[in-house]
MARGUGU-975888 format. One record per residue (C-alpha): residue number from 0; residue in three letters; x, y, z. Coordinates in Angstrom, 3 decimals. Layout:
N
{site NUM,"ALA",{X,Y,Z}}
...
***
This chain:
153
{site 0,"MET",{65.763,160.735,6.727}}
{site 1,"GLU",{63.950,158.211,4.568}}
{site 2,"ALA",{62.038,155.284,6.063}}
{site 3,"ASP",{64.468,152.746,4.539}}
{site 4,"GLU",{67.419,154.402,6.276}}
{site 5,"ARG",{65.667,154.220,9.665}}
{site 6,"ARG",{65.120,150.472,9.315}}
{site 7,"LYS",{68.776,149.602,8.699}}
{site 8,"TRP",{69.765,149.677,12.366}}
{site 9,"THR",{68.238,150.209,15.785}}
{site 10,"LEU",{69.537,151.537,19.076}}
{site 11,"LEU",{68.675,148.321,20.909}}
{site 12,"THR",{69.766,144.795,20.094}}
{site 13,"SER",{67.197,142.026,19.875}}
{site 14,"HIS",{68.195,141.068,23.427}}
{site 15,"GLY",{67.312,144.593,24.563}}
{site 16,"HIS",{63.984,144.512,22.757}}
{site 17,"VAL",{63.053,141.156,24.313}}
{site 18,"LEU",{63.997,142.389,27.784}}
{site 19,"VAL",{61.924,145.566,27.361}}
{site 20,"GLU",{58.879,143.651,26.095}}
{site 21,"ILE",{59.113,141.165,28.971}}
{site 22,"ALA",{59.277,144.146,31.345}}
{site 23,"ARG",{56.109,145.529,29.728}}
{site 24,"ASN",{54.237,142.236,29.902}}
{site 25,"PRO",{55.781,139.529,32.107}}
{site 26,"GLN",{53.036,137.066,31.111}}
{site 27,"ALA",{53.510,137.454,27.353}}
{site 28,"ARG",{53.915,134.320,25.300}}
{site 29,"VAL",{56.999,133.802,23.148}}
{site 30,"ARG",{54.699,134.088,20.125}}
{site 31,"ASP",{53.516,137.522,21.289}}
{site 32,"LEU",{57.033,138.750,22.034}}
{site 33,"SER",{58.402,137.655,18.677}}
{site 34,"ALA",{55.495,139.280,16.799}}
{site 35,"ILE",{55.988,142.619,18.555}}
{site 36,"ILE",{59.756,142.626,18.088}}
{site 37,"GLY",{59.738,141.254,14.545}}
{site 38,"ILE",{61.957,138.216,15.077}}
{site 39,"THR",{61.249,134.491,14.906}}
{site 40,"GLU",{59.896,132.523,17.847}}
{site 41,"ARG",{63.029,130.368,17.824}}
{site 42,"THR",{65.254,133.452,18.069}}
{site 43,"THR",{63.073,134.835,20.862}}
{site 44,"GLN",{63.372,131.562,22.793}}
{site 45,"ALA",{67.176,131.603,22.390}}
{site 46,"ILE",{67.356,135.211,23.600}}
{site 47,"ILE",{65.187,134.435,26.639}}
{site 48,"ALA",{67.515,131.525,27.435}}
{site 49,"ASP",{70.515,133.926,27.174}}
{site 50,"LEU",{68.802,136.454,29.456}}
{site 51,"GLU",{67.942,133.689,31.910}}
{site 52,"ARG",{71.531,132.353,31.990}}
{site 53,"ALA",{72.819,135.900,32.556}}
{site 54,"GLY",{70.399,136.370,35.487}}
{site 55,"TYR",{68.217,139.121,33.986}}
{site 56,"VAL",{65.098,136.957,33.660}}
{site 57,"GLU",{63.680,134.039,35.588}}
{site 58,"ARG",{60.954,131.792,34.202}}
{site 59,"VAL",{58.209,130.805,36.645}}
{site 60,"LYS",{55.552,128.320,35.590}}
{site 61,"THR",{52.020,129.251,36.665}}
{site 62,"GLY",{49.787,126.416,35.542}}
{site 63,"ARG",{50.406,126.022,31.822}}
{site 64,"ARG",{51.683,129.576,31.397}}
{site 65,"THR",{55.130,131.017,31.917}}
{site 66,"HIS",{55.529,134.208,33.909}}
{site 67,"TYR",{58.825,136.065,33.662}}
{site 68,"VAL",{60.406,137.665,36.696}}
{site 69,"LEU",{62.955,140.375,35.964}}
{site 70,"HIS",{65.947,141.131,38.134}}
{site 71,"PRO",{66.303,144.912,37.641}}
{site 72,"ASP",{69.260,145.207,40.017}}
{site 73,"ASN",{71.513,143.377,37.552}}
{site 74,"PRO",{74.143,145.540,35.855}}
{site 75,"PHE",{74.556,146.139,32.150}}
{site 76,"ARG",{77.054,143.763,30.534}}
{site 77,"HIS",{79.123,146.324,28.610}}
{site 78,"ALA",{82.098,148.048,30.272}}
{site 79,"ALA",{80.859,151.439,29.050}}
{site 80,"GLN",{77.870,151.131,31.416}}
{site 81,"GLU",{79.842,149.686,34.318}}
{site 82,"GLY",{78.060,150.177,37.629}}
{site 83,"LEU",{74.681,150.962,36.038}}
{site 84,"GLN",{71.666,148.745,36.679}}
{site 85,"VAL",{69.149,147.750,33.991}}
{site 86,"GLY",{66.112,148.584,36.170}}
{site 87,"PRO",{66.076,152.369,35.585}}
{site 88,"PHE",{66.589,151.781,31.859}}
{site 89,"LEU",{63.607,149.420,31.742}}
{site 90,"ASP",{61.545,151.862,33.824}}
{site 91,"LEU",{62.280,154.593,31.284}}
{site 92,"LEU",{61.375,152.491,28.249}}
{site 93,"THR",{58.278,150.888,29.755}}
{site 94,"GLY",{56.874,153.768,31.781}}
{site 95,"THR",{56.721,151.505,34.842}}
{site 96,"ASP",{58.654,150.987,38.036}}
{site 97,"GLN",{60.031,147.443,37.963}}
{site 98,"ALA",{60.319,147.452,41.765}}
{site 99,"ASP",{56.504,147.784,42.020}}
{site 100,"ILE",{55.701,144.727,39.884}}
{site 101,"PRO",{54.585,141.851,42.145}}
{site 102,"LEU",{56.255,138.471,41.935}}
{site 103,"PRO",{54.054,135.643,40.599}}
{site 104,"GLU",{53.688,134.051,44.036}}
{site 105,"GLU",{52.567,137.415,45.466}}
{site 106,"THR",{49.944,137.699,42.733}}
{site 107,"LEU",{48.678,134.170,43.343}}
{site 108,"LEU",{48.523,134.753,47.105}}
{site 109,"THR",{46.609,137.999,46.651}}
{site 110,"GLU",{44.115,136.323,44.318}}
{site 111,"ALA",{43.626,133.461,46.798}}
{site 112,"VAL",{43.049,135.804,49.765}}
{site 113,"MET",{41.170,138.636,48.071}}
{site 114,"PRO",{38.326,138.006,45.627}}
{site 115,"PRO",{38.726,139.606,42.203}}
{site 116,"PRO",{37.139,143.042,41.825}}
{site 117,"SER",{33.509,143.025,40.769}}
{site 118,"GLU",{32.571,143.926,37.227}}
{site 119,"PRO",{31.565,147.573,36.708}}
{site 120,"SER",{27.980,148.292,35.796}}
{site 121,"PRO",{27.267,148.688,32.059}}
{site 122,"GLU",{26.649,152.403,32.612}}
{site 123,"ALA",{30.029,152.879,34.291}}
{site 124,"ALA",{31.796,150.831,31.609}}
{site 125,"ALA",{30.194,152.935,28.857}}
{site 126,"THR",{31.461,156.191,30.373}}
{site 127,"ALA",{34.934,154.943,31.330}}
{site 128,"PRO",{37.735,156.165,29.070}}
{site 129,"ALA",{39.412,153.570,26.871}}
{site 130,"PRO",{42.771,152.388,28.252}}
{site 131,"MET",{45.863,153.827,26.580}}
{site 132,"LEU",{48.296,151.346,25.062}}
{site 133,"MET",{52.006,151.872,24.623}}
{site 134,"PRO",{53.094,151.510,20.982}}
{site 135,"GLY",{54.007,147.907,20.244}}
{site 136,"THR",{52.116,146.428,23.203}}
{site 137,"LEU",{49.198,144.041,23.192}}
{site 138,"PRO",{46.000,144.771,25.102}}
{site 139,"MET",{45.527,142.703,28.248}}
{site 140,"THR",{42.307,140.727,28.644}}
{site 141,"ALA",{40.899,138.589,31.400}}
{site 142,"PRO",{41.529,134.857,31.013}}
{site 143,"GLY",{38.951,133.211,28.776}}
{site 144,"THR",{37.973,136.417,26.939}}
{site 145,"ALA",{38.723,137.021,23.304}}
{site 146,"LEU",{39.853,140.194,21.614}}
{site 147,"PRO",{37.623,141.475,18.795}}
{site 148,"MET",{38.969,140.873,15.323}}
{site 149,"PRO",{39.910,144.032,13.404}}
{site 150,"GLY",{37.154,145.225,11.112}}
{site 151,"THR",{34.359,143.516,13.044}}
{site 152,"ASP",{31.807,145.071,15.367}}
***
């Protein structure tokens, strides 16, 4: 099959892609989601609003950022998948267990009660394996740190 033929259609709709990417990174910005999926920011915002109205996603403001909370117990909308929940589907496509992802208030409470882990020594960091990224995902960094630009050292 030629590359052009593979790009004509996809198994997931844009709504499905947005839901999967939010499941992968609940703190992603609309700009990040739209870049990964290959749709405009305006379309991404409209899809998130659809998913929110349907009860799949909930927006929670944390400071100036938006954190998305998924509701994996919700069923698929099509009659052909009647009785099936979206959670196992998202688990399969993200390699995670949506039930194990903490809610934003749980994360904030944990950070307030427990200090953040200390930084590893430079020797330990040099020998640690590089984290593996899922295709189409963005690397996570600590707040206030910048990612290196491609082609720079």
